[in-house]
N, C-alpha and C positions, 0 to 999 in steps of 0.2 A: 341301287341295291346297297345294303349296309348290314353289318353285324350289330348285335345288341349285347351289351355287357352290364351285368349288375355286380356292384362291389359293396359288400356289407350293407345291403339295403335293409332298412328297418321301417316299421310302421307302427305307430301307437295311436290309440284312441283314448285320450285322456291319460290315465296312468296304466292303462292296459296295453301291453305290447302284443301285437298279433302277427307280426313278421319279424323274425329274429336273425338279423345279419345274414341275408341270403347272398351267395356268390354264384353267379351263373354266367358263362360265356357262350353266346350263340353265334356261330360263324355266319358269314355272308352266304345267303342262299339256303340255309339250313331250315328244316322243319322241326321245331322244338315243341314238345307237348309238356305242359305243366299238369300233373295228375295227382290226385289225392282225394281223401274223403271230404265231405261238405264241412266247411269251416276251417280248412287247413291253411287258408291264406292265398290260394292260387289266383282267384279272381281279383283280390286286392292287389296282388303283385302285378297282374296284367293292367289294371287300371292305373297303377303308378307308372308303368311304362308308357301308357297312353297320355298321362298327364291329367287324368280325371280324379286322381287322389294325390294329395301332397305327400311327399316323402319325408319321413321323420329322421332319417339318417342314412349315410352312405351315398353312393353315386350311381346314376343310370346314364349309360353312354349309348348313343345311336350313331353308327358310322364314325365312331371315335370322338364324338362331340358330347360333352356333359350336358344333359337336358333337364337337370333338376328344376331349373327356374324357367324353362322354355314353355311357352303356351302350347296347348295340345295341337292347334292347327298349324303350328310352325315346326312340329316334330317330323313331318313328312311320313306319317303313319296312317293306316286306314283300319277301322275296327268294324267287325261284324258281330252284332249283339245276339243274345239268345232269343229276344222277342222280335227280331227283324227290324223294328223301328222304322217302318215305311210310312210315308205320308198318305193317308187314305184318300185324299181328294186329288192326288196326282196320279197320272198314268205311270206305267212301268218305265217308260222312256224318261219322263220328267223326274221320277225318283232317282234313276240312275245318274242323270246328268245334273242334279241339283247342286252338288258341291262344286262342279265346274262353273255353273252359272254364278254362284256366290263369288268365285274367283274372278269373274268378269270375262271368262272365255267367250269367244264368238260362237254364234249358233252353229256355224259350219263345223268348228272344232268339236263342240259338244255332240253334235249329231254323228260325226265320224267316230269319236271315242265310244259313244253309247252303242253304236252299231257293231263295232269291233268286239266289245265285251259281250253283247247279246249273241253274237255268232259263236263265241267261245262257250257260252253257257246254254246254248240252244233256246234263247229267249226271243228270237226275232219275231215269231208269230204272235207274241204276247205283248209287244211294246206299247200298244194302244189300250191295253186293258188296265183296270184299276186293281189294287191289292185285294179287294173283296171278291174279285172274280178269279182268284188264283188259289191253288192248293198250297198246303204248307211247304212242300218241297219247292214249288215254283217261287213262293215268297222268299225262301231262303236263298235261292239262286239270284233273285233280284237284289237282295242285300249284299251278296257277294259281288254282283255286277257293279253296284254302287261303289264298292271298295276298289274294284279293278280299274274303273275309268280314271281314278285319281293317279294311277301309276305310282304308288307310294314306295318308299324304301323298305317298309315293314308292314306285313299284314298281322293283325291281332284278331283272334277268334275267341269269343267268350261263350263256351258251351253252345255252339250254334245248332247242334242236332238234338238237343234234349226235348224239344217240343214235337218231334216227329215220331211216327210209329216205327216199330222195329225194322220192318222191311225197307222203309224209306231211308232209315238211318244208314243201313248197309250200303244202299245205292249212293247216298250223298257222301259217305266216307270215301268211296272210290272216286267220285267227282272232284272232291277237294284235293285228294292226293294227285289225281291226274292234272288238275289245274296248277298245283305247285310244280310238278315236273315240267310243265310247259312254260310257266312264267319265271321260275327260279327265284322268286322273291322270298326273302327271309320271312319266316312265319312263326309266330308264337301262338299256340293253341291251348286253351284251357278246357279240361274235361274231368269229370269224376269217374268216367267209364274207362277201365283199364284195357278193354278190348279196342276201343278207339285209339288209345295211346299206342298199343302194340302194333296195330295195323297201319298207322299213319306216320309215325314219328321216325325221323333220323336220330333224334336224341330225346330221351325222356328224363324229366326232372320229377322225382317222386317227393311230394311234400307231406308233412304231418305236423300239426300244431305249430304252423308258422316257420318250420325249419325244413331244410333240404335233407332228406334221408339218403338219397343216392342219385347220381347222374350217370347216364350211360345209354348205349344203344339198346333197343328193345330186347334182343336175345341175350345180351350181356346181363341185363337185369334179371331176366328169366332164369338163366343158367347159373349165375353167381350173385344172388342177392346179398347185399351187405349186412343185412340184419333181418330179424324175424318179421318186422313190420313190412318191409319191402317184399319178402318172400310170401307173406300172406296176402298182400294186396295185388301183386302181379300174378296173373294166372287164374283161369276159371275152368273147373271148380278150384277153390283155393288149396294151397299146399296143406297137407296134414302135418300136425305137430304132435309128437309122442314123447313123454318123459323117458329118459334113458340114463344109463350110468356106465362109465368106463369100467371094464372088468376083464382082467387077464388078457389085454391086447385086443379085446373086442368091445362091442357096444351092446349092452344088455337092456332089453325092454322089460317092463314090469310083468309081461306075460310069460317070462322065462325064455323068450326067443332072443337070439343074439346075432349080430352081423360083424364081420371083420372091420377093424378100425384102420383107415387108410393113413392116419397121422398119429403121432405120439400124443397120448392123453394121460393125465394124472390118474392113477388108480383110484377108483371110486368117485371120480369127478362127475358131478351131476350135469347133464347136458340135455338139450332138446334136439331130438332127431326130426328132421323135416323130410318129407317125401311127397312128391307131386302125385295126384291121383292116377295119372297115366303111367307112372313108374311102379305101380303095384301089380304083381302077377299072382295068378292062382298056382299054388305049389303045396305039395304034401308036407314039406319041411318048413312051412311058413308059420306065422302066429295065427291063433284062432280069432275069428270075428263072427259076430252074429248079424245077419242081414236084416236091415230095417226097411229100406225102400229101394225099389228097382225102377229105373227110368230109362226105357229103351228109346233111343232117338232115331234109329234106323242105321246111321253110319257107325254108331257106337252104343255101348250100354253104360250108363252111369249107375253106380251102386253106392248106397249109404249104409254103413255097417257100424256096429258098436264093438269097441275093443276095450275091455276093462273099465266100462262106464264112460268111455269117451267115444264120440262119434267121429268117423273118418269117411272119406269119399274115395272111390276107385273108379277108373274109367278103362273099359276094355274095347278094343277094336273088334275082337272076335265076339261072336254071339254065344251067350251062356244062358242057361235056364236057372234063374234064381227065384227063391220064394221067401217072403218075410218070415223070420224066425229060423231060417236055415243057418247052419254053422258051416263056415268055409275056412280055408287057410290061405292067407295072403303073405307074399314075400316081397320086400322092397328090392329093387335092382340095386346091387351094391355100388355100382358106378354112378348112381343118381341120388345118393343120400346127401343131405345137407345137415351140418351140425352147427348149433347155436349155443352160446353161453346162456345157461339158465338164469343167471343173475341180471345181465344187461341186454340180452337178446342179440348181441353182436355175433357175426359169423366167426366160427372157429377155423 
């Protein structure tokens, strides 16, 4: 087992810099998720850790050893790809044991390691099948098994669940998390799905435009986002943002509604008030909103409404009867309000 450390890691393609001085420390045995929108640099960062992309600047350390110039096969890592990358002409057992065969391991050792991994992943009945005879979830487990047999210091996952349907993704999330809890191997996992990040990670690294916006535990990012980008990216439905102004010790919204300010603000300072959909309540003393769409899911009701020309979302655990065009009043819970600087988006 080994930790992974990135020190001012940069990546350029020609004159275009796509990763801008990333610093991340991943402890031994930690499950770290790199999350962000498409094109933010997270997969490029993962490929640099694996040695599949050259690093343009900074240092990458695995187990305390600088690996910038170390060949991928000598980094003692195992990578699970989005497209599984299985050999179609090989059985499940042969696919899982292929890397050990390349190392020159004996047939007995390969068989033992493959069997052990297959038992962990419930693949024993499938060992003699070919990839074309497997479902998407089974193929993904084979790809994971191929990584496990190598007993690496670090697992790298590059959006491994994006090709699966919604129900199977939920099941595979649990399987990967359970696998990590059993093996305790340092894991770096890339996804654009913030639900995957929240449910699986010990530590989340939120990236945007090649930069790290915030690093922290899932609930830390959810409860105290460092800036407006993180606040809007983490959480589903996304956080609502309403323009507001500091006024007489309170925070006034454009609709004439105000809430108490928990911290000292400059009079007439323009700010952005953030409130998560589940922290809005029906109240007579709230601000007025016009219902646009109602989405009952059974366990909760999601509501989309318009406030002063801006659309917001609300989530209620209780059951309410709403109709499009109806006017209701919503009040944010004062203890759950987030404030952001309107000029740079940073948390106030």
